[in-house]
Structures are given as structure tokens and as C-alpha cells.
All heavy atoms as a GROMACS GRO file, in nm:
protein
  648
    1MET      N    1   4.676  11.022   5.114
    1MET     CA    2   4.614  10.942   5.009
    1MET      C    3   4.712  10.910   4.896
    1MET      O    4   4.714  10.800   4.846
    1MET     CB    5   4.492  11.020   4.956
    1MET     CG    6   4.417  10.946   4.850
    1MET     SD    7   4.339  10.802   4.920
    1MET     CE    8   4.250  10.741   4.785
    2LYS      N    9   4.792  11.012   4.859
    2LYS     CA   10   4.887  10.992   4.750
    2LYS      C   11   4.996  10.891   4.789
    2LYS      O   12   5.038  10.812   4.706
    2LYS     CB   13   4.951  11.124   4.712
    2LYS     CG   14   4.852  11.220   4.650
    2LYS     CD   15   4.918  11.352   4.622
    2LYS     CE   16   4.814  11.450   4.571
    2LYS     NZ   17   4.870  11.581   4.547
    3ARG      N   18   5.036  10.895   4.913
    3ARG     CA   19   5.138  10.799   4.958
    3ARG      C   20   5.082  10.657   4.961
    3ARG      O   21   5.155  10.562   4.934
    3ARG     CB   22   5.191  10.839   5.094
    3ARG     CG   23   5.275  10.963   5.089
    3ARG     CD   24   5.327  10.999   5.226
    3ARG     NE   25   5.386  11.131   5.221
    3ARG     CZ   26   5.513  11.155   5.247
    3ARG    NH1   27   5.592  11.057   5.281
    3ARG    NH2   28   5.560  11.277   5.240
    4ILE      N   29   4.955  10.643   4.991
    4ILE     CA   30   4.892  10.511   4.990
    4ILE      C   31   4.888  10.456   4.849
    4ILE      O   32   4.919  10.339   4.825
    4ILE     CB   33   4.751  10.518   5.052
    4ILE    CG1   34   4.760  10.552   5.201
    4ILE    CG2   35   4.676  10.386   5.031
    4ILE    CD1   36   4.626  10.578   5.266
    5ILE      N   37   4.853  10.541   4.752
    5ILE     CA   38   4.850  10.498   4.612
    5ILE      C   39   4.990  10.460   4.566
    5ILE      O   40   5.008  10.357   4.499
    5ILE     CB   41   4.790  10.609   4.524
    5ILE    CG1   42   4.642  10.628   4.556
    5ILE    CG2   43   4.807  10.576   4.376
    5ILE    CD1   44   4.578  10.747   4.489
    6ALA      N   45   5.090  10.541   4.600
    6ALA     CA   46   5.228  10.510   4.563
    6ALA      C   47   5.273  10.379   4.626
    6ALA      O   48   5.339  10.297   4.561
    6ALA     CB   49   5.321  10.624   4.605
    7PHE      N   50   5.236  10.356   4.752
    7PHE     CA   51   5.270  10.231   4.819
    7PHE      C   52   5.203  10.112   4.751
    7PHE      O   53   5.265  10.008   4.730
    7PHE     CB   54   5.231  10.236   4.967
    7PHE     CG   55   5.252  10.106   5.038
    7PHE    CD1   56   5.379  10.065   5.073
    7PHE    CD2   57   5.145  10.022   5.066
    7PHE    CE1   58   5.400   9.944   5.137
    7PHE    CE2   59   5.164   9.901   5.129
    7PHE     CZ   60   5.292   9.862   5.164
    8LEU      N   61   5.076  10.127   4.714
    8LEU     CA   62   5.004  10.017   4.648
    8LEU      C   63   5.065   9.985   4.512
    8LEU      O   64   5.076   9.868   4.474
    8LEU     CB   65   4.856  10.052   4.634
    8LEU     CG   66   4.776  10.054   4.764
    8LEU    CD1   67   4.633  10.103   4.738
    8LEU    CD2   68   4.775   9.918   4.830
    9ILE      N   69   5.104  10.087   4.438
    9ILE     CA   70   5.168  10.064   4.308
    9ILE      C   71   5.302   9.991   4.328
    9ILE      O   72   5.332   9.893   4.258
    9ILE     CB   73   5.189  10.197   4.233
    9ILE    CG1   74   5.054  10.252   4.187
    9ILE    CG2   75   5.282  10.178   4.113
    9ILE    CD1   76   5.061  10.391   4.128
   10THR      N   77   5.380  10.038   4.423
   10THR     CA   78   5.509   9.974   4.451
   10THR      C   79   5.491   9.830   4.497
   10THR      O   80   5.561   9.740   4.450
   10THR     CB   81   5.586  10.053   4.558
   10THR    OG1   82   5.599  10.189   4.514
   10THR    CG2   83   5.723   9.994   4.582
   11PHE      N   84   5.397   9.807   4.585
   11PHE     CA   85   5.372   9.672   4.634
   11PHE      C   86   5.321   9.582   4.521
   11PHE      O   87   5.362   9.467   4.510
   11PHE     CB   88   5.269   9.676   4.748
   11PHE     CG   89   5.242   9.541   4.808
   11PHE    CD1   90   5.336   9.479   4.888
   11PHE    CD2   91   5.122   9.475   4.781
   11PHE    CE1   92   5.312   9.354   4.941
   11PHE    CE2   93   5.097   9.350   4.833
   11PHE     CZ   94   5.192   9.289   4.914
   12GLY      N   95   5.235   9.635   4.435
   12GLY     CA   96   5.185   9.557   4.322
   12GLY      C   97   5.296   9.517   4.226
   12GLY      O   98   5.303   9.403   4.180
   13LEU      N   99   5.387   9.610   4.198
   13LEU     CA  100   5.501   9.578   4.112
   13LEU      C  101   5.592   9.475   4.176
   13LEU      O  102   5.643   9.385   4.109
   13LEU     CB  103   5.579   9.704   4.078
   13LEU     CG  104   5.514   9.798   3.979
   13LEU    CD1  105   5.594   9.927   3.967
   13LEU    CD2  106   5.501   9.731   3.844
   14LEU      N  107   5.612   9.486   4.306
   14LEU     CA  108   5.693   9.389   4.378
   14LEU      C  109   5.633   9.249   4.369
   14LEU      O  110   5.703   9.151   4.343
   14LEU     CB  111   5.709   9.431   4.524
   14LEU     CG  112   5.794   9.338   4.611
   14LEU    CD1  113   5.939   9.342   4.565
   14LEU    CD2  114   5.784   9.380   4.756
   15VAL      N  115   5.502   9.239   4.385
   15VAL     CA  116   5.434   9.109   4.374
   15VAL      C  117   5.448   9.053   4.234
   15VAL      O  118   5.477   8.934   4.214
   15VAL     CB  119   5.286   9.122   4.415
   15VAL    CG1  120   5.207   8.998   4.379
   15VAL    CG2  121   5.274   9.151   4.563
   16ILE      N  122   5.430   9.138   4.134
   16ILE     CA  123   5.439   9.092   3.994
   16ILE      C  124   5.581   9.044   3.962
   16ILE      O  125   5.600   8.936   3.905
   16ILE     CB  126   5.397   9.204   3.898
   16ILE    CG1  127   5.246   9.226   3.908
   16ILE    CG2  128   5.435   9.170   3.754
   16ILE    CD1  129   5.198   9.348   3.832
   17PHE      N  130   5.682   9.124   4.000
   17PHE     CA  131   5.820   9.088   3.966
   17PHE      C  132   5.869   8.966   4.042
   17PHE      O  133   5.952   8.891   3.991
   17PHE     CB  134   5.913   9.206   3.990
   17PHE     CG  135   5.893   9.318   3.889
   17PHE    CD1  136   5.904   9.449   3.929
   17PHE    CD2  137   5.862   9.292   3.758
   17PHE    CE1  138   5.887   9.552   3.838
   17PHE    CE2  139   5.843   9.392   3.667
   17PHE     CZ  140   5.856   9.523   3.707
   18THR      N  141   5.821   8.943   4.162
   18THR     CA  142   5.864   8.823   4.235
   18THR      C  143   5.791   8.697   4.188
   18THR      O  144   5.838   8.587   4.214
   18THR     CB  145   5.844   8.839   4.387
   18THR    OG1  146   5.708   8.872   4.413
   18THR    CG2  147   5.935   8.946   4.442
   19SER      N  148   5.679   8.712   4.118
   19SER     CA  149   5.606   8.595   4.071
   19SER      C  150   5.650   8.550   3.931
   19SER      O  151   5.606   8.446   3.883
   19SER     CB  152   5.456   8.622   4.071
   19SER     OG  153   5.424   8.720   3.974
   20LEU      N  154   5.736   8.625   3.865
   20LEU     CA  155   5.781   8.589   3.731
   20LEU      C  156   5.879   8.473   3.736
   20LEU      O  157   5.946   8.450   3.836
   20LEU     CB  158   5.848   8.710   3.664
   20LEU     CG  159   5.757   8.827   3.631
   20LEU    CD1  160   5.841   8.942   3.576
   20LEU    CD2  161   5.650   8.787   3.532
   21ASP      N  162   5.888   8.401   3.625
   21ASP     CA  163   5.979   8.288   3.613
   21ASP      C  164   6.111   8.337   3.553
   21ASP      O  165   6.115   8.378   3.438
   21ASP     CB  166   5.917   8.180   3.524
   21ASP     CG  167   6.007   8.061   3.507
   21ASP    OD1  168   6.093   8.038   3.594
   21ASP    OD2  169   5.991   7.989   3.406
   22TYR      N  170   6.216   8.336   3.632
   22TYR     CA  171   6.345   8.384   3.588
   22TYR      C  172   6.441   8.270   3.553
   22TYR      O  173   6.562   8.290   3.551
   22TYR     CB  174   6.409   8.472   3.696
   22TYR     CG  175   6.336   8.602   3.717
   22TYR    CD1  176   6.256   8.620   3.829
   22TYR    CD2  177   6.345   8.704   3.626
   22TYR    CE1  178   6.187   8.738   3.849
   22TYR    CE2  179   6.278   8.824   3.645
   22TYR     CZ  180   6.199   8.840   3.757
   22TYR     OH  181   6.132   8.957   3.776
   23SER      N  182   6.389   8.152   3.524
   23SER     CA  183   6.476   8.039   3.494
   23SER      C  184   6.542   8.057   3.357
   23SER      O  185   6.486   8.116   3.266
   23SER     CB  186   6.396   7.909   3.496
   23SER     OG  187   6.294   7.912   3.399
   24ARG      N  188   6.661   8.006   3.347
   24ARG     CA  189   6.737   8.017   3.222
   24ARG      C  190   6.700   7.902   3.129
   24ARG      O  191   6.673   7.791   3.172
   24ARG     CB  192   6.885   8.013   3.251
   24ARG     CG  193   6.933   8.135   3.327
   24ARG     CD  194   7.079   8.136   3.336
   24ARG     NE  195   7.133   8.148   3.200
   24ARG     CZ  196   7.257   8.181   3.174
   24ARG    NH1  197   7.340   8.204   3.271
   24ARG    NH2  198   7.298   8.190   3.050
   25VAL      N  199   6.705   7.930   3.002
   25VAL     CA  200   6.681   7.829   2.900
   25VAL      C  201   6.815   7.767   2.863
   25VAL      O  202   6.913   7.838   2.841
   25VAL     CB  203   6.615   7.893   2.776
   25VAL    CG1  204   6.596   7.791   2.668
   25VAL    CG2  205   6.484   7.957   2.814
   26GLU      N  206   6.820   7.635   2.857
   26GLU     CA  207   6.944   7.566   2.820
   26GLU      C  208   6.982   7.602   2.677
   26GLU      O  209   6.899   7.600   2.588
   26GLU     CB  210   6.927   7.415   2.832
   26GLU     CG  211   6.912   7.366   2.973
   26GLU     CD  212   7.035   7.393   3.058
   26GLU    OE1  213   7.148   7.383   3.006
   26GLU    OE2  214   7.017   7.426   3.177
   27GLY      N  215   7.105   7.637   2.656
   27GLY     CA  216   7.155   7.666   2.522
   27GLY      C  217   7.147   7.813   2.486
   27GLY      O  218   7.192   7.853   2.381
   28GLY      N  219   7.088   7.896   2.568
   28GLY     CA  220   7.083   8.040   2.540
   28GLY      C  221   6.962   8.079   2.458
   28GLY      O  222   6.884   7.997   2.411
   29SER      N  223   6.948   8.209   2.440
   29SER     CA  224   6.830   8.262   2.372
   29SER      C  225   6.829   8.229   2.224
   29SER      O  226   6.723   8.205   2.166
   29SER     CB  227   6.821   8.412   2.394
   29SER     OG  228   6.933   8.477   2.339
   30TYR      N  229   6.945   8.227   2.158
   30TYR     CA  230   6.949   8.197   2.016
   30TYR      C  231   6.893   8.059   1.988
   30TYR      O  232   6.809   8.041   1.899
   30TYR     CB  233   7.092   8.208   1.962
   30TYR     CG  234   7.104   8.169   1.817
   30TYR    CD1  235   7.060   8.256   1.719
   30TYR    CD2  236   7.156   8.047   1.779
   30TYR    CE1  237   7.069   8.222   1.585
   30TYR    CE2  238   7.165   8.011   1.647
   30TYR     CZ  239   7.121   8.099   1.549
   30TYR     OH  240   7.128   8.063   1.418
   31GLU      N  241   6.936   7.962   2.064
   31GLU     CA  242   6.887   7.826   2.045
   31GLU      C  243   6.737   7.816   2.075
   31GLU      O  244   6.664   7.746   2.007
   31GLU     CB  245   6.966   7.730   2.134
   31GLU     CG  246   6.955   7.586   2.092
   31GLU     CD  247   7.055   7.500   2.168
   31GLU    OE1  248   7.175   7.532   2.168
   31GLU    OE2  249   7.008   7.402   2.228
   32TYR      N  250   6.693   7.889   2.174
   32TYR     CA  251   6.550   7.890   2.207
   32TYR      C  252   6.468   7.948   2.092
   32TYR      O  253   6.365   7.895   2.054
   32TYR     CB  254   6.526   7.970   2.335
   32TYR     CG  255   6.381   7.977   2.374
   32TYR    CD1  256   6.320   7.871   2.439
   32TYR    CD2  257   6.305   8.088   2.344
   32TYR    CE1  258   6.188   7.874   2.475
   32TYR    CE2  259   6.171   8.094   2.379
   32TYR     CZ  260   6.113   7.987   2.445
   32TYR     OH  261   5.981   7.992   2.479
   33TYR      N  262   6.514   8.060   2.036
   33TYR     CA  263   6.442   8.121   1.924
   33TYR      C  264   6.436   8.028   1.803
   33TYR      O  265   6.334   8.016   1.737
   33TYR     CB  266   6.507   8.253   1.882
   33TYR     CG  267   6.493   8.364   1.982
   33TYR    CD1  268   6.592   8.459   1.997
   33TYR    CD2  269   6.379   8.376   2.062
   33TYR    CE1  270   6.578   8.563   2.088
   33TYR    CE2  271   6.366   8.478   2.153
   33TYR     CZ  272   6.466   8.571   2.165
   33TYR     OH  273   6.453   8.673   2.254
   34ILE      N  274   6.547   7.962   1.775
   34ILE     CA  275   6.552   7.873   1.659
   34ILE      C  276   6.456   7.756   1.676
   34ILE      O  277   6.390   7.715   1.580
   34ILE     CB  278   6.697   7.821   1.638
   34ILE    CG1  279   6.790   7.936   1.602
   34ILE    CG2  280   6.703   7.713   1.532
   34ILE    CD1  281   6.757   8.006   1.472
   35THR      N  282   6.445   7.702   1.796
   35THR     CA  283   6.361   7.583   1.816
   35THR      C  284   6.214   7.615   1.842
   35THR      O  285   6.131   7.526   1.829
   35THR     CB  286   6.415   7.499   1.933
   35THR    OG1  287   6.419   7.579   2.051
   35THR    CG2  288   6.552   7.444   1.902
   36HIS      N  289   6.179   7.738   1.878
   36HIS     CA  290   6.041   7.769   1.914
   36HIS      C  291   5.974   7.875   1.827
   36HIS      O  292   5.863   7.915   1.855
   36HIS     CB  293   6.035   7.816   2.061
   36HIS     CG  294   6.065   7.709   2.158
   36HIS    ND1  295   6.194   7.683   2.201
   36HIS    CD2  296   5.986   7.619   2.220
   36HIS    CE1  297   6.192   7.582   2.286
   36HIS    NE2  298   6.068   7.541   2.300
   37TRP      N  299   6.036   7.921   1.721
   37TRP     CA  300   5.978   8.032   1.647
   37TRP      C  301   5.855   7.992   1.567
   37TRP      O  302   5.775   8.079   1.531
   37TRP     CB  303   6.082   8.099   1.560
   37TRP     CG  304   6.129   8.019   1.442
   37TRP    CD1  305   6.221   7.921   1.443
   37TRP    CD2  306   6.087   8.033   1.307
   37TRP    NE1  307   6.240   7.872   1.318
   37TRP    CE2  308   6.158   7.938   1.232
   37TRP    CE3  309   5.995   8.114   1.242
   37TRP    CZ2  310   6.141   7.924   1.096
   37TRP    CZ3  311   5.978   8.100   1.107
   37TRP    CH2  312   6.050   8.005   1.035
   38GLU      N  313   5.834   7.865   1.541
   38GLU     CA  314   5.714   7.822   1.469
   38GLU      C  315   5.588   7.841   1.553
   38GLU      O  316   5.477   7.849   1.499
   38GLU     CB  317   5.724   7.675   1.428
   38GLU     CG  318   5.831   7.648   1.323
   38GLU     CD  319   5.964   7.611   1.386
   38GLU    OE1  320   5.973   7.600   1.509
   38GLU    OE2  321   6.061   7.596   1.310
   39GLU      N  322   5.601   7.851   1.686
   39GLU     CA  323   5.485   7.868   1.774
   39GLU      C  324   5.413   7.999   1.749
   39GLU      O  325   5.293   8.010   1.775
   39GLU     CB  326   5.530   7.863   1.920
   39GLU     CG  327   5.585   7.731   1.964
   39GLU     CD  328   5.639   7.736   2.105
   39GLU    OE1  329   5.627   7.841   2.171
   39GLU    OE2  330   5.694   7.634   2.149
   40VAL      N  331   5.484   8.098   1.698
   40VAL     CA  332   5.424   8.229   1.674
   40VAL      C  333   5.332   8.226   1.553
   40VAL      O  334   5.232   8.297   1.547
   40VAL     CB  335   5.534   8.336   1.657
   40VAL    CG1  336   5.476   8.473   1.635
   40VAL    CG2  337   5.626   8.335   1.775
   41GLY      N  338   5.362   8.143   1.456
   41GLY     CA  339   5.281   8.134   1.336
   41GLY      C  340   5.323   8.233   1.228
   41GLY      O  341   5.248   8.262   1.136
   42VAL      N  342   5.446   8.286   1.239
   42VAL     CA  343   5.500   8.379   1.141
   42VAL      C  344   5.610   8.306   1.065
   42VAL      O  345   5.696   8.243   1.126
   42VAL     CB  346   5.556   8.505   1.212
   42VAL    CG1  347   5.616   8.600   1.111
   42VAL    CG2  348   5.448   8.573   1.292
   43PRO      N  349   5.610   8.313   0.931
   43PRO     CA  350   5.708   8.235   0.855
   43PRO      C  351   5.851   8.284   0.861
   43PRO      O  352   5.942   8.215   0.817
   43PRO     CB  353   5.655   8.243   0.711
   43PRO     CG  354   5.573   8.367   0.708
   43PRO     CD  355   5.516   8.383   0.845
   44ASN      N  356   5.876   8.402   0.913
   44ASN     CA  357   6.010   8.458   0.917
   44ASN      C  358   6.059   8.464   1.062
   44ASN      O  359   5.988   8.514   1.150
   44ASN     CB  360   6.006   8.599   0.857
   44ASN     CG  361   6.143   8.660   0.842
   44ASN    OD1  362   6.238   8.620   0.908
   44ASN    ND2  363   6.153   8.758   0.755
   45LEU      N  364   6.180   8.416   1.089
   45LEU     CA  365   6.234   8.411   1.225
   45LEU      C  366   6.250   8.551   1.285
   45LEU      O  367   6.213   8.574   1.400
   45LEU     CB  368   6.369   8.339   1.227
   45LEU     CG  369   6.441   8.336   1.362
   45LEU    CD1  370   6.359   8.263   1.466
   45LEU    CD2  371   6.577   8.273   1.346
   46VAL      N  372   6.301   8.646   1.209
   46VAL     CA  373   6.323   8.782   1.261
   46VAL      C  374   6.190   8.846   1.297
   46VAL      O  375   6.174   8.907   1.402
   46VAL     CB  376   6.400   8.867   1.158
   46VAL    CG1  377   6.412   9.011   1.205
   46VAL    CG2  378   6.538   8.808   1.132
   47THR      N  379   6.091   8.832   1.211
   47THR     CA  380   5.958   8.888   1.239
   47THR      C  381   5.896   8.821   1.360
   47THR      O  382   5.830   8.886   1.441
   47THR     CB  383   5.866   8.870   1.116
   47THR    OG1  384   5.932   8.928   1.003
   47THR    CG2  385   5.734   8.939   1.137
   48ALA      N  386   5.918   8.691   1.375
   48ALA     CA  387   5.864   8.620   1.491
   48ALA      C  388   5.925   8.672   1.620
   48ALA      O  389   5.854   8.691   1.720
   48ALA     CB  390   5.891   8.470   1.476
   49ILE      N  391   6.054   8.700   1.621
   49ILE     CA  392   6.119   8.753   1.741
   49ILE      C  393   6.066   8.892   1.773
   49ILE      O  394   6.031   8.923   1.886
   49ILE     CB  395   6.272   8.754   1.724
   49ILE    CG1  396   6.326   8.613   1.720
   49ILE    CG2  397   6.339   8.835   1.835
   49ILE    CD1  398   6.471   8.602   1.682
   50LEU      N  399   6.056   8.978   1.671
   50LEU     CA  400   6.008   9.114   1.694
   50LEU      C  401   5.861   9.118   1.731
   50LEU      O  402   5.819   9.199   1.813
   50LEU     CB  403   6.033   9.199   1.570
   50LEU     CG  404   6.179   9.226   1.537
   50LEU    CD1  405   6.190   9.302   1.406
   50LEU    CD2  406   6.244   9.304   1.649
   51ALA      N  407   5.780   9.029   1.672
   51ALA     CA  408   5.636   9.033   1.694
   51ALA      C  409   5.593   8.962   1.822
   51ALA      O  410   5.488   8.993   1.876
   51ALA     CB  411   5.564   8.970   1.576
   52ASP      N  412   5.673   8.871   1.871
   52ASP     CA  413   5.628   8.792   1.986
   52ASP      C  414   5.709   8.823   2.111
   52ASP      O  415   5.660   8.883   2.204
   52ASP     CB  416   5.637   8.644   1.952
   52ASP     CG  417   5.573   8.558   2.059
   52ASP    OD1  418   5.470   8.600   2.115
   52ASP    OD2  419   5.626   8.450   2.088
   53TRP      N  420   5.833   8.784   2.115
   53TRP     CA  421   5.911   8.794   2.238
   53TRP      C  422   5.948   8.937   2.274
   53TRP      O  423   5.944   8.976   2.389
   53TRP     CB  424   6.036   8.707   2.228
   53TRP     CG  425   6.004   8.562   2.220
   53TRP    CD1  426   5.952   8.485   2.320
   53TRP    CD2  427   6.018   8.476   2.107
   53TRP    NE1  428   5.934   8.357   2.275
   53TRP    CE2  429   5.974   8.348   2.145
   53TRP    CE3  430   6.064   8.496   1.978
   53TRP    CZ2  431   5.976   8.241   2.059
   53TRP    CZ3  432   6.065   8.389   1.892
   53TRP    CH2  433   6.021   8.264   1.933
   54ARG      N  434   5.987   9.019   2.177
   54ARG     CA  435   6.029   9.156   2.205
   54ARG      C  436   5.912   9.245   2.243
   54ARG      O  437   5.931   9.347   2.308
   54ARG     CB  438   6.102   9.215   2.085
   54ARG     CG  439   6.234   9.149   2.054
   54ARG     CD  440   6.337   9.174   2.159
   54ARG     NE  441   6.365   9.317   2.169
   54ARG     CZ  442   6.430   9.373   2.267
   54ARG    NH1  443   6.475   9.300   2.365
   54ARG    NH2  444   6.450   9.502   2.270
   55VAL      N  445   5.791   9.210   2.204
   55VAL     CA  446   5.674   9.290   2.241
   55VAL      C  447   5.656   9.291   2.392
   55VAL      O  448   5.626   9.395   2.451
   55VAL     CB  449   5.548   9.236   2.169
   55VAL    CG1  450   5.423   9.299   2.225
   55VAL    CG2  451   5.558   9.263   2.020
   56TYR      N  452   5.676   9.177   2.456
   56TYR     CA  453   5.663   9.171   2.601
   56TYR      C  454   5.767   9.260   2.669
   56TYR      O  455   5.738   9.328   2.768
   56TYR     CB  456   5.676   9.028   2.652
   56TYR     CG  457   5.562   8.940   2.608
   56TYR    CD1  458   5.585   8.828   2.530
   56TYR    CD2  459   5.433   8.969   2.645
   56TYR    CE1  460   5.482   8.747   2.490
   56TYR    CE2  461   5.328   8.889   2.605
   56TYR     CZ  462   5.353   8.778   2.528
   56TYR     OH  463   5.249   8.699   2.488
   57ASP      N  464   5.887   9.262   2.617
   57ASP     CA  465   5.993   9.345   2.673
   57ASP      C  466   5.958   9.493   2.659
   57ASP      O  467   5.970   9.570   2.754
   57ASP     CB  468   6.125   9.313   2.602
   57ASP     CG  469   6.242   9.388   2.662
   57ASP    OD1  470   6.248   9.396   2.786
   57ASP    OD2  471   6.325   9.437   2.585
   58SER      N  472   5.913   9.533   2.541
   58SER     CA  473   5.877   9.673   2.519
   58SER      C  474   5.757   9.715   2.603
   58SER      O  475   5.754   9.826   2.657
   58SER     CB  476   5.847   9.697   2.371
   58SER     OG  477   5.960   9.669   2.294
   59LEU      N  478   5.660   9.627   2.617
   59LEU     CA  479   5.544   9.657   2.699
   59LEU      C  480   5.585   9.672   2.846
   59LEU      O  481   5.537   9.763   2.915
   59LEU     CB  482   5.438   9.547   2.685
   59LEU     CG  483   5.309   9.566   2.763
   59LEU    CD1  484   5.235   9.690   2.716
   59LEU    CD2  485   5.221   9.444   2.747
   60GLY      N  486   5.674   9.587   2.892
   60GLY     CA  487   5.722   9.598   3.030
   60GLY      C  488   5.797   9.728   3.053
   60GLY      O  489   5.781   9.793   3.157
   61GLU      N  490   5.882   9.767   2.957
   61GLU     CA  491   5.956   9.892   2.971
   61GLU      C  492   5.862  10.012   2.974
   61GLU      O  493   5.880  10.105   3.053
   61GLU     CB  494   6.056   9.907   2.856
   61GLU     CG  495   6.171   9.810   2.863
   61GLU     CD  496   6.255   9.811   2.738
   61GLU    OE1  497   6.223   9.886   2.644
   61GLU    OE2  498   6.355   9.737   2.734
   62ALA      N  499   5.760  10.014   2.889
   62ALA     CA  500   5.664  10.124   2.886
   62ALA      C  501   5.585  10.130   3.016
   62ALA      O  502   5.560  10.238   3.070
   62ALA     CB  503   5.570  10.110   2.767
   63THR      N  504   5.546  10.015   3.069
   63THR     CA  505   5.472  10.010   3.196
   63THR      C  506   5.559  10.061   3.310
   63THR      O  507   5.512  10.138   3.395
   63THR     CB  508   5.426   9.867   3.224
   63THR    OG1  509   5.347   9.821   3.116
   63THR    CG2  510   5.346   9.860   3.353
   64LEU      N  511   5.683  10.020   3.313
   64LEU     CA  512   5.775  10.065   3.417
   64LEU      C  513   5.797  10.215   3.410
   64LEU      O  514   5.795  10.285   3.513
   64LEU     CB  515   5.908   9.990   3.406
   64LEU     CG  516   6.010  10.018   3.513
   64LEU    CD1  517   5.956   9.974   3.650
   64LEU    CD2  518   6.138   9.946   3.483
   65LEU      N  519   5.816  10.269   3.290
   65LEU     CA  520   5.836  10.412   3.274
   65LEU      C  521   5.712  10.490   3.318
   65LEU      O  522   5.722  10.590   3.390
   65LEU     CB  523   5.871  10.444   3.129
   65LEU     CG  524   5.897  10.590   3.096
   65LEU    CD1  525   6.017  10.642   3.175
   65LEU    CD2  526   5.920  10.607   2.947
   66PHE      N  527   5.594  10.446   3.277
   66PHE     CA  528   5.470  10.514   3.316
   66PHE      C  529   5.451  10.510   3.467
   66PHE      O  530   5.413  10.610   3.528
   66PHE     CB  531   5.350  10.448   3.247
   66PHE     CG  532   5.219  10.504   3.293
   66PHE    CD1  533   5.175  10.628   3.248
   66PHE    CD2  534   5.141  10.435   3.383
   66PHE    CE1  535   5.056  10.681   3.292
   66PHE    CE2  536   5.020  10.486   3.427
   66PHE     CZ  537   4.977  10.610   3.381
   67THR      N  538   5.479  10.396   3.528
   67THR     CA  539   5.464  10.384   3.673
   67THR      C  540   5.562  10.475   3.747
   67THR      O  541   5.526  10.538   3.847
   67THR     CB  542   5.486  10.238   3.716
   67THR    OG1  543   5.396  10.155   3.642
   67THR    CG2  544   5.460  10.219   3.863
   68ALA      N  545   5.684  10.485   3.697
   68ALA     CA  546   5.783  10.574   3.760
   68ALA      C  547   5.740  10.719   3.750
   68ALA      O  548   5.748  10.795   3.847
   68ALA     CB  549   5.920  10.553   3.695
   69ILE      N  550   5.692  10.759   3.635
   69ILE     CA  551   5.647  10.898   3.617
   69ILE      C  552   5.527  10.927   3.705
   69ILE      O  553   5.522  11.030   3.772
   69ILE     CB  554   5.615  10.925   3.469
   69ILE    CG1  555   5.744  10.924   3.387
   69ILE    CG2  556   5.543  11.058   3.452
   69ILE    CD1  557   5.722  10.926   3.238
   70ALA      N  558   5.430  10.836   3.708
   70ALA     CA  559   5.311  10.856   3.792
   70ALA      C  560   5.350  10.858   3.940
   70ALA      O  561   5.295  10.937   4.018
   70ALA     CB  562   5.209  10.746   3.765
   71GLY      N  563   5.442  10.774   3.981
   71GLY     CA  564   5.486  10.771   4.120
   71GLY      C  565   5.554  10.900   4.162
   71GLY      O  566   5.524  10.954   4.269
   72PHE      N  567   5.642  10.952   4.077
   72PHE     CA  568   5.708  11.079   4.109
   72PHE      C  569   5.607  11.194   4.111
   72PHE      O  570   5.614  11.283   4.195
   72PHE     CB  571   5.820  11.110   4.009
   72PHE     CG  572   5.948  11.041   4.043
   72PHE    CD1  573   5.999  10.944   3.960
   72PHE    CD2  574   6.018  11.074   4.158
   72PHE    CE1  575   6.117  10.880   3.990
   72PHE    CE2  576   6.135  11.011   4.190
   72PHE     CZ  577   6.186  10.913   4.106
   73TYR      N  578   5.512  11.191   4.020
   73TYR     CA  579   5.409  11.295   4.016
   73TYR      C  580   5.328  11.293   4.147
   73TYR      O  581   5.301  11.397   4.205
   73TYR     CB  582   5.318  11.272   3.896
   73TYR     CG  583   5.209  11.375   3.881
   73TYR    CD1  584   5.237  11.502   3.830
   73TYR    CD2  585   5.079  11.347   3.918
   73TYR    CE1  586   5.138  11.596   3.816
   73TYR    CE2  587   4.978  11.440   3.904
   73TYR     CZ  588   5.009  11.566   3.853
   73TYR     OH  589   4.910  11.659   3.839
   74LEU      N  590   5.292  11.174   4.192
   74LEU     CA  591   5.215  11.163   4.316
   74LEU      C  592   5.298  11.201   4.439
   74LEU      O  593   5.250  11.269   4.529
   74LEU     CB  594   5.161  11.021   4.333
   74LEU     CG  595   5.047  10.981   4.240
   74LEU    CD1  596   5.019  10.832   4.255
   74LEU    CD2  597   4.924  11.063   4.269
   75LEU      N  598   5.424  11.158   4.441
   75LEU     CA  599   5.507  11.188   4.557
   75LEU      C  600   5.547  11.336   4.566
   75LEU      O  601   5.564  11.390   4.674
   75LEU     CB  602   5.634  11.102   4.554
   75LEU     CG  603   5.612  10.954   4.584
   75LEU    CD1  604   5.741  10.877   4.563
   75LEU    CD2  605   5.560  10.934   4.723
   76LEU      N  606   5.558  11.403   4.452
   76LEU     CA  607   5.597  11.543   4.453
   76LEU      C  608   5.478  11.637   4.472
   76LEU      O  609   5.496  11.758   4.475
   76LEU     CB  610   5.672  11.578   4.324
   76LEU     CG  611   5.806  11.511   4.309
   76LEU    CD1  612   5.869  11.546   4.175
   76LEU    CD2  613   5.901  11.548   4.422
   77GLY      N  614   5.360  11.584   4.483
   77GLY     CA  615   5.245  11.668   4.515
   77GLY      C  616   5.155  11.701   4.399
   77GLY      O  617   5.058  11.774   4.417
   78GLY      N  618   5.180  11.650   4.281
   78GLY     CA  619   5.091  11.676   4.169
   78GLY      C  620   5.095  11.822   4.125
   78GLY      O  621   5.191  11.894   4.146
   79LYS      N  622   4.987  11.867   4.068
   79LYS     CA  623   4.978  12.004   4.017
   79LYS      C  624   4.947  12.100   4.132
   79LYS      O  625   4.856  12.080   4.210
   79LYS     CB  626   4.866  12.011   3.913
   79LYS     CG  627   4.863  12.145   3.839
   79LYS     CD  628   4.742  12.156   3.749
   79LYS     CE  629   4.762  12.069   3.627
   79LYS     NZ  630   4.654  12.088   3.529
   80LYS      N  631   5.023  12.208   4.138
   80LYS     CA  632   5.001  12.311   4.240
   80LYS      C  633   4.895  12.409   4.191
   80LYS      O  634   4.893  12.446   4.075
   80LYS     CB  635   5.130  12.388   4.270
   80LYS     CG  636   5.244  12.302   4.315
   80LYS     CD  637   5.225  12.262   4.458
   80LYS     CE  638   5.348  12.178   4.500
   80LYS     NZ  639   5.336  12.125   4.629
   81LYS      N  640   4.807  12.450   4.281
   81LYS     CA  641   4.702  12.546   4.243
   81LYS      C  642   4.737  12.685   4.288
   81LYS      O  643   4.808  12.710   4.377
   81LYS     CB  644   4.569  12.506   4.305
   81LYS     CG  645   4.515  12.381   4.241
   81LYS     CD  646   4.376  12.353   4.294
   81LYS     CE  647   4.322  12.230   4.226
   81LYS     NZ  648   4.188  12.201   4.263
   0.00000   0.00000   0.00000
């Protein structure tokens, strides 16, 4: 059962990561931030970057870390009685 759950988590992450758009923005990230920061609705460029774009990165890192810990816990047998 634990291996099935680990497989489903791995397969789900694979589906999510292959469906993402990895296209590059012309001019680099700096130019993109300068031209699109008004979309966030925050008057400060630095706050807009931290509040909007970086949040997705931090959320992804936390999700990846949690999934890795849960996967190792399941694969190693969980709590021994």
C-alpha cells in the first residue's frame, strides 16, 4: 500500500512538472518584472516581486520538500511499533 501511495505521488509530480510552461521570456527576468509589475497592484516593484512571483517559487519548494519527506517516511516503513 505504501509503495502504491509513493508511486502515485511520484506520478502526480511528474504530470504536474511536465505540464508547466518552461518558455523563456524575451529580454530576461529583469525586463519582464519592469514591464509587468503593475499587474500585481502593488506600488513598489520590490514588494511586487516578493509578493507575487517569489511566492510561487517558495510554495513549490515547500511542496517539494514535504513530498520528499513523506515519500521517504513511507518508503522506510513509517513508525515502528
